[in-house]
C-alpha positions in Angstrom: 0.0 0.0 0.0 1.5 3.4 -1.0 1.1 6.2 1.4 1.2 9.7 -0.2 1.7 12.5 2.3 -0.3 15.6 2.1 1.4 19.0 1.7 1.8 21.1 4.9 1.9 24.9 5.2 4.7 26.4 7.4 4.6 30.0 8.6 7.8 31.9 8.0 9.1 35.4 7.5 11.3 37.1 4.8 14.8 37.6 6.4 16.2 40.2 4.0 17.2 43.8 4.5 13.9 45.3 3.3 11.3 47.3 5.3 8.5 45.0 4.3 9.5 41.9 6.3 6.9 39.8 4.6 4.9 37.0 6.2 5.5 33.8 4.2 3.5 30.6 3.7 5.8 27.8 2.7 4.3 24.7 1.1 6.3 21.5 2.1 5.7 18.0 0.6 7.7 15.0 1.7 10.3 17.3 3.3 10.8 19.4 0.3 9.7 23.1 0.1 7.8 23.4 -3.2 6.4 27.0 -3.0 6.7 30.2 -1.1 3.8 32.6 -1.1 2.8 35.7 0.8 0.3 35.4 3.7 -2.9 37.0 2.5 -4.0 37.6 6.1 -1.0 39.6 7.1 -2.1 43.3 6.7 1.2 44.5 5.2 2.1 41.5 3.0 -1.5 41.0 1.8 -0.6 37.9 -0.1 2.0 39.6 -2.4 5.7 38.9 -2.6 8.4 40.6 -4.6 9.8 38.7 -7.6 13.0 37.9 -5.6 11.4 36.2 -2.6 8.6 34.6 -4.6 11.4 32.5 -6.0 13.0 31.7 -2.6 13.0 27.9 -3.3 15.3 28.7 -6.2 17.7 30.1 -3.7 17.4 27.3 -1.1 17.8 24.5 -3.7 20.3 26.4 -5.9 22.8 24.1 -7.6 25.6 26.2 -6.1 24.5 26.0 -2.5 27.4 25.5 -0.1 26.6 22.2 1.7 29.8 21.2 3.3 32.7 22.8 5.2 35.7 23.6 3.0 39.2 24.9 3.3 41.2 27.0 0.8 43.7 25.2 -1.4 44.5 28.0 -3.9 45.6 31.6 -3.6 43.3 34.0 -1.8 40.7 35.2 -4.2 41.0 32.3 -6.5 38.0 30.5 -4.9 39.6 27.1 -4.9 38.5 24.9 -2.0 38.3 21.2 -0.9 35.8 19.6 1.4 36.6 18.9 5.0 34.7 17.7 8.0 33.0 19.9 10.6 35.5 18.6 13.2 38.5 19.7 11.1 36.9 23.1 10.4 36.0 23.8 14.0 39.4 22.6 15.3 41.2 24.7 12.7 39.2 27.8 13.5 39.4 27.5 17.3 43.1 26.8 17.3 43.8 29.9 15.2 41.5 32.1 17.3 43.1 30.9 20.5 46.6 31.7 19.1 45.5 35.2 18.1 43.6 35.8 21.3 46.6 34.9 23.4 48.4 37.8 21.9 45.5 40.2 21.8 41.8 39.3 21.3 41.2 42.7 19.7 43.1 41.3 16.6 39.9 39.3 16.0 37.2 41.1 14.1 33.6 40.0 13.3 32.2 41.4 10.1 28.4 41.2 9.6 25.3 43.1 8.6 21.9 42.3 7.4 22.2 39.1 5.3 19.5 38.0 7.7 17.6 40.5 9.8 16.6 37.8 12.3 17.2 38.4 16.0 18.4 34.8 16.5 20.5 34.1 13.4 21.7 37.7 13.1 23.4 39.0 16.2 22.5 36.8 19.2 24.8 33.8 19.6 27.4 35.4 17.4 27.7 38.5 19.5 27.8 36.4 22.7 30.8 34.6 21.2 32.6 37.8 20.2 31.9 39.5 23.5 33.2 36.5 25.4 36.4 36.3 23.4 37.0 40.1 23.7 37.2 40.7 20.0 37.1 44.2 18.4 33.7 45.6 18.0 32.3 46.3 14.6 30.5 49.6 14.0 27.7 48.5 11.7 27.2 51.7 9.7 27.0 50.6 6.1 23.3 51.3 5.5 21.4 53.6 7.9 23.5 55.1 10.7 23.8 58.7 9.3 20.0 59.1 8.8 19.3 57.4 12.1 21.5 59.9 13.9 19.9 62.9 12.2 16.4 61.5 12.8 17.0 60.8 16.5 18.6 64.2 17.2 15.4 65.8 15.9 12.6 63.3 17.0 14.4 61.3 19.6 13.5 57.9 18.3 13.0 56.0 15.0 9.2 55.9 15.0 7.2 57.1 12.1 4.0 57.0 10.1 2.1 53.7 10.1 2.2 52.0 6.7 -1.3 50.7 7.2 -2.7 54.2 6.8 -0.7 55.4 3.9 -3.6 54.9 1.5 -5.5 57.7 3.3 -2.9 60.3 2.5 -3.7 63.1 0.0 -0.1 64.2 -0.6 2.8 61.7 -0.6 6.4 62.9 -1.1 8.8 60.0 -1.8 12.2 61.5 -1.0 15.3 59.6 -1.9 13.8 56.2 -2.5 12.5 53.8 -5.1 9.8 51.8 -3.3 8.8 49.8 -6.4 12.3 48.2 -6.1 12.8 48.3 -2.3 9.5 48.8 -0.5 6.9 47.1 -2.6 4.1 46.9 0.0 4.4 50.6 0.9 4.2 51.3 -2.9 1.0 49.2 -3.1 -0.7 51.5 -0.6 0.7 54.6 -2.4 -1.0 53.3 -5.5 -4.3 53.0 -3.6 -3.9 56.5 -2.3 -3.3 57.7 -5.9 -6.5 56.0 -7.0 -8.3 57.9 -4.3 -6.9 61.2 -5.6 -3.6 61.7 -3.8 -0.8 63.6 -5.4 2.6 61.8 -5.6 5.8 63.7 -5.7 9.3 62.1 -6.1 12.5 63.9 -5.1 15.4 62.0 -6.5 18.4 62.9 -8.8 17.3 59.9 -10.9 14.0 59.2 -12.6 13.6 55.8 -11.0 10.8 53.4 -11.7 8.8 55.0 -8.8 9.6 58.6 -9.8 8.3 57.7 -13.3 4.9 56.8 -11.9 4.5 60.0 -9.7 2.7 63.1 -10.8 5.9 65.2 -10.3 9.6 64.4 -10.2 12.0 67.0 -8.8 15.5 65.9 -10.0 17.8 67.7 -7.6 21.6 67.3 -7.6 23.0 64.5 -5.4 23.8 65.6 -1.9 21.5 68.7 -1.9 18.4 67.3 -0.1 19.3 69.3 3.1 19.2 72.5 1.1 15.8 71.7 -0.5 14.3 71.1 3.0 15.7 74.4 4.2 14.2 76.2 1.2 10.9 74.6 1.9 11.0 75.7 5.5 11.8 79.3 4.3 8.6 79.3 2.2 6.4 77.6 4.9 7.5 80.0 7.6 7.5 83.2 5.5 4.1 82.4 4.0 2.7 81.3 7.3 1.8 77.8 6.0 2.2 76.5 9.5 0.3 74.8 12.4 1.0 77.4 15.0 -0.6 75.4 17.8 1.4 72.2 17.1 4.6 74.3 16.9 3.9 76.0 20.2 3.0 72.9 22.1 5.3 70.2 20.6 8.5 71.8 19.2 11.6 73.5 20.5 13.6 76.3 18.8 11.2 77.7 16.3 12.4 81.3 16.6 16.0 80.2 16.0 14.9 78.1 13.0 12.9 81.0 11.6 16.0 83.1 11.6 18.2 80.3 10.1 16.0 79.6 7.1 16.1 83.2 6.0 19.4 82.3 4.5 17.6 80.0 2.1 15.3 81.9 -0.2 13.9 79.9 -3.1 16.4 81.3 -5.7 19.4 80.4 -3.6 18.0 77.0 -2.8 17.3 76.4 -6.5 20.9 77.3 -7.4 22.3 74.9 -4.9 19.9 72.1 -5.8 20.1 72.5 -9.6 16.4 73.0 -9.9 14.1 75.9 -10.5 12.9 78.4 -7.8 9.3 77.6 -8.9 9.8 74.0 -8.0 11.0 75.0 -4.5 8.1 77.4 -3.9 5.4 75.1 -5.3 6.6 72.1 -3.4 6.4 74.0 -0.1 3.1 75.6 -0.9 1.5 72.2 -1.8 2.8 70.6 1.3 1.7 73.4 3.6 -1.6 74.0 2.0 -2.6 70.3 2.1 -1.8 70.1 5.8 -3.8 73.3 6.5 -6.8 71.8 4.8 -6.6 68.9 7.3 -5.4 66.5 4.7 -3.0 63.7 5.5 0.5 64.6 4.2 3.3 62.0 4.3 7.0 62.1 3.5 8.5 58.7 2.9 12.3 59.4 3.2 14.7 56.6 2.4 18.3 56.0 3.1 19.6 56.9 -0.4 19.6 60.6 0.5 21.9 60.1 3.6 24.7 58.5 1.7 26.6 61.8 1.2 28.8 63.9 3.4 25.9 65.9 4.9 23.5 62.9 4.9 22.6 63.0 8.6 21.8 66.7 8.5 19.7 66.1 5.4 17.5 63.6 7.2 17.4 66.0 10.2 16.2 68.9 8.1 13.5 66.8 6.5 12.4 65.5 9.9 11.6 69.1 10.9 9.0 69.6 8.2 6.0 67.5 9.5 6.1 69.3 12.9 5.9 72.7 11.1 2.7 71.9 9.4 1.2 69.5 12.1 1.3 66.5 9.8 1.9 64.2 12.8 -1.7 64.8 14.0 -3.0 62.2 11.6 -2.6 58.4 11.3 -0.5 57.8 8.1 0.8 61.4 8.2 4.2 62.9 9.1 7.3 61.1 8.1 8.5 57.5 7.7 12.2 56.7 7.6 12.1 53.7 9.9 9.8 52.0 12.5 12.7 50.0 14.1 12.6 51.7 17.5 9.0 50.6 17.9 10.3 47.2 18.8 11.6 46.7 22.4 14.4 44.3 21.6 16.0 42.6 24.5 19.5 43.4 23.5 21.2 42.7 26.8 19.8 39.2 26.7 20.3 38.6 23.0 23.9 39.8 22.7 25.2 39.7 26.3 27.5 42.7 26.2 28.2 42.0 29.9 30.5 39.1 28.8 32.9 41.6 27.2 33.3 43.7 30.4 33.5 40.6 32.7 36.4 39.1 30.7 38.1 42.4 29.8 38.5 44.0 33.2 35.5 46.2 32.6 37.1 47.9 29.6 35.3 48.0 26.2 37.4 46.9 23.2 38.2 49.0 20.3 35.6 49.8 17.6 36.3 49.4 13.9 33.9 50.9 11.3 32.7 48.4 8.7 32.7 51.2 6.2 36.5 51.8 6.4 37.4 48.1 6.3 39.5 48.7 3.2 41.9 51.0 5.1 41.7 49.1 8.4 42.7 45.7 7.0 45.8 47.4 5.7 46.8 49.2 8.9 49.8 48.1 10.9 49.6 47.9 14.7 50.0 51.2 16.4 49.2 52.9 19.7 46.2 54.7 18.2 44.8 51.8 16.2 45.8 48.9 18.4 46.8 45.5 17.0 46.7 44.6 13.4 43.6 42.7 12.3 44.8 39.0 12.2 41.5 37.1 12.0 38.1 37.9 10.6 34.8 36.0 10.8 32.4 37.1 8.1 28.7 36.3 8.3 25.5 37.8 6.9 27.6 40.1 4.7 29.7 40.2 1.5 32.2 43.0 2.1 34.4 42.4 -1.0 31.3 43.4 -3.0 29.5 45.9 -0.8 32.1 47.9 1.1 33.4 51.2 -0.4 36.7 51.7 -2.2 36.7 48.1 -3.2 40.3 47.9 -4.5 41.6 48.4 -0.9 39.0 45.9 0.5 40.3 43.2 -1.9 43.9 44.1 -1.1 43.1 43.7 2.6 41.3 40.4 2.2 44.2 39.1 0.0 46.6 39.3 2.9 48.1 35.8 3.4 48.6 36.5 7.1 44.9 37.3 7.6 42.9 34.3 8.8 39.4 34.5 7.4 36.3 32.4 8.1 33.2 33.0 6.0 29.7 31.6 6.9 27.7 31.6 3.6 25.0 30.1 1.4 27.0 30.6 -1.8 30.6 31.2 -2.9 30.3 35.0 -3.0 33.1 37.4 -3.9 34.1 37.5 -0.2 33.9 33.7 0.2 36.6 33.4 -2.5 39.0 34.9 0.0 38.1 32.6 2.9 40.6 30.2 4.6 37.7 28.2 6.0 34.2 28.3 4.3 31.2 27.2 6.4 27.8 26.3 5.0 25.0 28.2 6.6 21.3 27.5 6.5 18.8 29.6 4.6 15.6 31.0 6.1 13.6 27.8 5.2 16.0 25.7 7.3 16.1 27.4 10.7 14.1 29.1 13.5 14.1 32.9 13.9 12.1 35.9 15.1 12.0 39.3 13.5 11.5 42.9 14.2 10.9 45.1 11.2 11.7 48.7 10.1 8.7 49.3 7.8 5.7 48.1 9.8 4.9 47.2 13.4 4.5 43.5 13.4 6.7 41.0 15.3 7.3 38.1 12.9 8.0 34.4 13.5 10.0 32.1 11.2 9.5 28.4 11.6 11.9 25.9 10.0 10.1 24.5 7.0 12.6 21.8 6.0 15.7 20.1 7.5 19.1 21.7 6.7 20.4 20.6 3.3 23.7 18.7 3.3 25.7 19.6 6.3 24.6 23.2 6.6 24.1 24.6 10.1 22.4 27.7 11.4 24.6 30.7 12.4 23.5 30.2 16.0 24.6 26.6 16.0 28.0 27.4 14.3 28.8 29.9 17.1 27.6 27.4 19.8 30.0 24.9 18.4 32.9 27.4 18.2 32.2 28.5 21.8 32.5 24.9 23.0 35.7 24.4 21.1 37.1 27.6 22.7 36.2 26.3 26.1 33.5 28.8 27.0 31.3 27.4 29.7 28.7 30.1 30.3 25.1 28.9 30.3 24.1 31.3 27.5 26.0 29.3 25.0 23.6 26.4 25.6 20.5 28.4 24.9 18.4 26.9 22.1 17.1 29.0 19.2 13.6 28.7 20.7 14.9 29.9 24.1 16.5 32.9 22.5 13.5 33.8 20.4 11.2 33.5 23.5 13.1 36.4 25.2 13.9 38.4 22.1 11.4 41.2 23.0 11.2 42.8 26.4 7.8 42.1 27.8 8.2 44.7 30.5 7.6 47.2 27.7 3.9 47.8 27.1 4.4 47.6 23.3 5.3 43.9 23.6 3.6 43.0 26.9 1.6 40.2 25.4 4.4 38.7 23.4 4.4 35.0 23.5 6.8 33.0 21.3 4.7 29.9 21.0 1.6 31.8 20.0 3.7 33.9 17.5 5.1 30.7 15.9 1.6 29.4 15.5 0.1 32.6 13.9 3.3 33.9 12.3 2.9 37.6 13.1 1.6 39.9 15.9 1.1 43.6 16.0 2.9 45.7 18.6 0.7 47.8 20.9 1.4 50.9 19.0 -0.8 54.0 18.3 -1.5 54.7 14.6 -0.3 58.3 15.0 2.7 58.1 17.3 3.3 61.9 17.7 -0.2 63.2 17.4 0.1 64.7 20.9 3.8 65.2 20.8 5.6 62.8 23.1 8.9 62.8 21.1 11.8 60.8 22.4 14.1 63.9 22.7 15.3 65.2 26.1 12.6 68.0 25.9 9.9 65.6 24.7 9.5 67.9 21.7 10.5 67.9 18.0 13.8 69.8 18.4 14.5 72.3 15.7 17.3 73.4 18.0 19.3 70.5 19.5 21.5 71.1 22.5 22.8 67.5 22.1 24.0 68.3 18.6 25.9 71.4 20.0 27.4 69.2 22.7 28.5 66.8 20.0 30.3 69.5 18.0 27.5 69.9 15.4 25.4 72.8 14.3 22.4 72.8 16.6 20.1 74.1 13.9 19.3 72.7 10.4 22.0 73.7 8.0 23.5 72.5 4.7 26.7 70.6 4.4 28.0 70.4 0.8 29.2 67.1 -0.6 32.8 66.1 -0.6 32.7 65.6 -4.3 30.5 67.8 -6.5 31.0 70.3 -9.2 30.0 73.1 -6.9 32.0 72.1 -3.8 35.2 70.7 -5.4 35.9 72.5 -8.6 39.4 71.3 -8.9 38.4 67.6 -8.7 35.5 68.3 -11.1 37.9 69.4 -13.8 39.1 65.8 -13.9 35.9 64.0 -13.0 32.9 66.2 -13.9 30.1 63.6 -13.5 28.4 62.8 -10.2 27.6 59.0 -9.8 25.1 57.2 -7.7 24.6 53.4 -7.4 21.1 52.7 -6.1 19.7 49.2 -5.8 18.8 47.2 -8.9 15.2 46.0 -8.8 16.1 42.3 -9.1 18.8 42.3 -6.4 18.7 43.1 -2.7 22.1 44.6 -1.9 24.3 41.7 -3.1 21.8 39.0 -2.4 20.0 37.2 -5.3 22.7 38.2 -7.8 23.6 34.5 -8.3 20.0 33.5 -9.1 20.2 33.0 -12.9 16.6 34.0 -13.6 16.9 37.3 -11.7 20.3 38.1 -13.2 18.9 37.4 -16.6 16.1 39.9 -15.9 18.5 42.5 -14.7 20.7 41.9 -17.8 24.3 43.1 -17.2 26.0 45.9 -15.4 24.9 49.1 -17.1 25.3 52.8 -16.7 22.5 55.4 -17.3 23.8 58.6 -18.8 22.0 61.7 -20.0 21.9 62.2 -23.8 23.8 65.5 -23.5 26.6 64.0 -21.4 26.7 61.0 -23.7 27.0 63.1 -26.9 29.8 65.1 -25.5 31.8 61.9 -25.0 30.8 60.1 -28.2 28.8 57.5 -26.3 25.8 55.7 -27.7 23.4 53.2 -26.1 24.8 49.7 -25.9 28.4 50.9 -26.1 30.8 49.6 -23.4 32.1 52.5 -21.3 34.7 52.9 -18.6 33.8 54.7 -15.4 36.8 55.9 -13.4 38.3 58.2 -10.9 41.5 58.2 -8.8 40.2 55.2 -6.7 39.5 52.8 -9.5 37.5 52.0 -12.6 34.8 49.6 -13.9 33.2 48.7 -17.2 29.5 48.8 -18.0 27.1 49.1 -21.0 25.8 52.6 -21.5 22.1 53.3 -21.5 21.6 56.8 -22.9 18.5 58.1 -21.2 17.0 61.4 -19.7 16.2 59.4 -16.6 19.7 60.5 -15.4 19.7 64.2 -15.1 22.5 66.2 -16.8 25.8 65.8 -14.9 24.7 62.5 -13.3 25.4 58.9 -14.1 23.6 56.0 -12.5 24.9 52.4 -12.1 22.2 50.2 -10.6 23.9 47.8 -8.1 25.2 45.7 -6.4 26.7 43.2 -8.8 29.0 40.4 -7.6 32.3 41.1 -9.2 32.5 37.6 -10.6 29.3 38.2 -12.7 30.7 41.4 -14.3 32.8 41.4 -17.4 35.8 43.0 -15.8 35.5 41.5 -12.3 34.6 44.9 -10.8 31.5 46.8 -9.6 30.4 50.3 -8.6 32.4 50.2 -5.3 35.6 50.5 -7.3 35.0 54.2 -7.4 33.2 54.9 -4.1 35.0 56.5 -1.1 35.7 55.5 2.5 35.0 59.1 3.6 32.3 59.2 6.3 29.2 61.3 6.9 28.7 64.3 9.1 27.1 62.2 11.8 26.6 58.5 12.3 30.0 57.5 10.8 28.3 56.2 7.7 29.7 55.7 4.2 29.3 58.2 1.4 28.4 55.9 -1.5 26.5 58.6 -3.4 29.1 61.4 -2.9 31.3 60.5 -5.9 32.7 62.2 -8.9 33.8 60.2 -12.0 34.6 60.5 -15.6 33.1 58.2 -18.3 34.7 57.3 -21.6 33.7 55.1 -24.5 35.9 52.0 -24.7 37.6 51.2 -28.0 35.9 48.3 -29.9 36.9 45.0 -28.5 38.1 46.2 -25.1 
């Protein structure tokens, strides 16, 4: 008698670095995941997944999945490995780490980011391990820290408008983002608002997919968003398009702000931003007038605008706007940059920072910025820097592809005396430089719990299938390493379920009814959050108000009022450099990739095509470039090749290389980070990926 098992549905969550954090339904038959769909009952996901995640089984069962531990047998960067046992891998790693730690544990460096956003497989057992060993700390700045700093100086916390009410807005400004590519479920609600009569305005140097579908596109110069916000404030204040009551009750420093913005009349703003004075005036008038009519007005700011020298200040300036017009009064109104501070994460339990102090005589270890890893891997030991980095463990990241000034990053990873361990699903650009390569599980193969930064639901991920091959979860790999290192603390025995059960602090009213077993069963649970978090003020600043004037900024050596900080590299701010490299370059996300994830999925890479560069017709004509021609993009830091797309979507003076390609999938083994800089932002110590000048030239035929 043949028994045929029935398919089962397993509740899961998308782990990737995206604000949507979708609720997934995974169909499993005979132990094999056959389909991944969006949960139709989850209010944000609404049954819809992006193209990338809808093909998640392609990722899990990819023919190139890493399934066994391996050791390097070729030169670093060649990507030549041979299979070894887990015992050999763990013994090799622990022996080398013990050797380095005996000299100075700060010579050991973790490198990770958001390959998974899970609280268990992200930074729980891993951070316990590194805190216990006394390793250097990694300042995880590569995505959002500049904007987060500017936002928190102004509003005190990363709370924002509730996505579930976006469809009720009548004016939506999408500032520095392309939600069609990177925030699909927000875009779905924007489209519903549009059907109900809302006006959509995009502010972006590039006419992205999203900007193309808005009623108006304001194509300002890269790095000038702070100036545009100042110009808007000038018009709002001088034309009295304000909510005087909200300003009086819930803001601090209005009189100083009023004086400051007099320096930014529309004509001056327009000159700095490379747009017309009419665009400045009309944008401010529409924004202020809609709010005065009692309509819901929303600014969706994204992190693209903060990847320049003055990026933190740009976000700060934009964050002042909703308080001036009282937009926070309404559910779905105000500003959304991130909702991440809505979640009361139990960081002390998850990461155990106390272990570091207990085993390091109460002294914190040094901090190395992940955005300057190119320089830092090449530094010698010194009194100021500390020991040379001798060992790295890379997980949830692909720094050889994603870190700035890539030539130096590759040079650092190529050091023969640098012992490198990489936990991965695939043989990425970074994995090619590993000494030991460890196979990690995908989201379908392990347990996790998730906070989000685009909505307010706690999310559960159940393991749908058993790990493939000999893959192990990140948490299990670090448990095994802790045992090999001789660490005996009870926290290294915590199961994934035990960690998830305490991931959120139930003493906080927002998560008072959090129960891990119930969450696993349902898949998602809304925090106890108001729909309009600042309707009655209650900001997280020291004053409890939206701080136009920030004493904390003054104490930190920053201008306490909104101001404009020019880019490091622009035609206006660096004329000498612009003589050599007259084109600004930005490298926003490609629609079919997510940072450097999914690049190796053939169907998605086929859809994306090949590395290309968008260039305005006037700039192309001046260089003899035609669509489809191969071009070289270069500056003093490096160069890359791409196919030209001549298009007015890139404003004059701007070129756009949608990213991030793995180097091994590009024709010349390079990507956009060859030309980016390791310079940091005004606050938050973040990278300046979009603060770049380059030159572009047509390549001779056959090059």
